[in-house]
C-alpha positions as a Markdown table, in Angstrom:
| # | Residue | x | y | z |
|---|---|---|---|---|
| 1 | Met | -59.2 | 37.4 | -32.0 |
| 2 | Val | -62.9 | 37.8 | -33.3 |
| 3 | Leu | -61.0 | 36.9 | -37.3 |
| 4 | Arg | -59.2 | 34.9 | -36.5 |
| 5 | Asp | -61.6 | 32.1 | -34.6 |
| 6 | Ala | -63.8 | 32.4 | -38.4 |
| 7 | Glu | -60.8 | 31.7 | -40.1 |
| 8 | Asn | -60.1 | 29.0 | -37.9 |
| 9 | Asn | -63.4 | 27.8 | -37.9 |
| 10 | His | -63.9 | 28.1 | -41.9 |
| 11 | Ala | -60.8 | 26.5 | -42.0 |
| 12 | Asp | -62.1 | 23.4 | -40.0 |
| 13 | Thr | -65.0 | 22.8 | -41.9 |
| 14 | Leu | -63.0 | 22.7 | -45.5 |
| 15 | Glu | -61.6 | 20.0 | -43.7 |
| 16 | Glu | -63.7 | 18.2 | -42.9 |
| 17 | Ser | -65.7 | 18.4 | -46.3 |
| 18 | Tyr | -62.5 | 17.1 | -47.7 |
| 19 | Glu | -62.8 | 14.6 | -45.4 |
| 20 | Ala | -66.2 | 13.5 | -46.1 |
| 21 | Arg | -65.6 | 13.6 | -49.7 |
| 22 | Ala | -63.4 | 11.6 | -49.9 |
| 23 | Arg | -64.1 | 9.1 | -47.3 |
| 24 | Gly | -67.1 | 8.6 | -49.8 |
| 25 | Glu | -65.1 | 7.9 | -52.8 |
| 26 | Ile | -63.3 | 5.4 | -50.8 |
| 27 | Glu | -66.9 | 3.3 | -50.1 |
| 28 | Ala | -67.4 | 4.2 | -53.4 |
| 29 | Gly | -64.3 | 2.5 | -54.4 |
| 30 | Leu | -64.7 | -0.3 | -52.2 |
| 31 | Ala | -68.2 | -1.2 | -53.0 |
| 32 | Glu | -67.0 | -1.4 | -56.6 |
| 33 | Ile | -64.6 | -4.7 | -55.7 |
| 34 | Glu | -66.9 | -6.9 | -53.8 |
| 35 | Ala | -69.4 | -5.8 | -56.6 |
| 36 | Gly | -66.0 | -8.5 | -58.6 |
| 37 | Arg | -66.0 | -4.7 | -61.4 |
| 38 | Ile | -61.7 | -4.7 | -60.8 |
| 39 | Phe | -59.7 | -4.7 | -64.0 |
| 40 | Ser | -56.4 | -5.2 | -64.3 |
| 41 | Gly | -54.4 | -1.6 | -64.6 |
| 42 | Glu | -52.1 | -3.7 | -66.9 |
| 43 | Lys | -54.6 | -4.6 | -69.0 |
| 44 | Ile | -56.4 | -1.1 | -69.3 |
| 45 | Ile | -53.5 | 0.1 | -70.0 |
| 46 | Glu | -52.6 | -2.7 | -73.1 |
| 47 | Trp | -55.9 | -1.2 | -74.7 |
| 48 | Leu | -55.1 | 2.6 | -74.5 |
| 49 | Cys | -51.6 | 1.5 | -75.8 |
| 50 | Ser | -53.3 | 0.1 | -78.7 |
| 51 | Trp | -55.7 | 3.0 | -79.1 |
| 52 | Gly | -55.5 | 4.7 | -82.4 |
| 53 | Thr | -53.6 | 2.2 | -84.0 |
| 54 | Asp | -54.5 | -1.1 | -86.9 |
| 55 | His | -54.5 | -3.0 | -83.7 |
| 56 | Gln | -56.5 | -2.4 | -81.6 |
| 57 | Leu | -57.6 | -4.9 | -78.7 |
| 58 | Pro | -61.1 | -5.0 | -76.9 |
| 59 | Pro | -62.2 | -3.6 | -73.5 |
| 60 | Pro | -60.6 | -5.6 | -70.9 |
| 61 | Gln | -62.9 | -8.2 | -69.7 |
| 62 | Arg | -62.7 | -8.3 | -65.6 |
| 63 | Asp | -59.8 | -9.5 | -63.3 |
| 64 | Tyr | -60.8 | -12.3 | -61.3 |
| 65 | Ala | -57.7 | -13.4 | -60.5 |
| 66 | Val | -57.0 | -10.3 | -59.3 |
| 67 | Phe | -60.1 | -10.7 | -56.9 |
| 68 | Glu | -59.0 | -13.3 | -56.0 |
| 69 | Lys | -55.5 | -12.0 | -55.0 |
| 70 | Leu | -56.8 | -9.2 | -52.9 |
| 71 | Ala | -59.4 | -11.6 | -51.5 |
| 72 | Leu | -56.6 | -14.6 | -49.9 |
| 73 | His | -55.0 | -11.0 | -48.9 |
| 74 | Gln | -57.5 | -10.3 | -47.2 |
| 75 | Gly | -57.4 | -13.8 | -45.6 |
| 76 | Ser | -61.4 | -14.2 | -46.4 |
| 77 | Thr | -63.5 | -13.7 | -49.4 |
| 78 | Ser | -64.1 | -10.2 | -48.9 |
| 79 | Val | -61.8 | -8.2 | -50.1 |
| 80 | Val | -63.9 | -4.7 | -48.2 |
| 81 | Pro | -61.8 | -3.2 | -44.7 |
| 82 | Lys | -64.1 | -2.7 | -42.1 |
| 83 | Met | -64.3 | 1.2 | -42.0 |
| 84 | Val | -63.7 | 2.4 | -39.0 |
């Protein structure tokens, strides 16, 4: 019984640790979006696919159209949802 309780406590601690790390990564990503550091996934893939070719593309620029679409979708100038 004591061993089972210890195992359960360890599992709970691991789950809480994972959730805290995941929340931190999500919040960091949302801060990047809020700061306007958004890049089109399609443009990044095109750029990466051009590596090693005779016609390598320059790195993509920030895609403000994506930021504006997200802001319009959210109905405000902020695209970051409130974390509860």
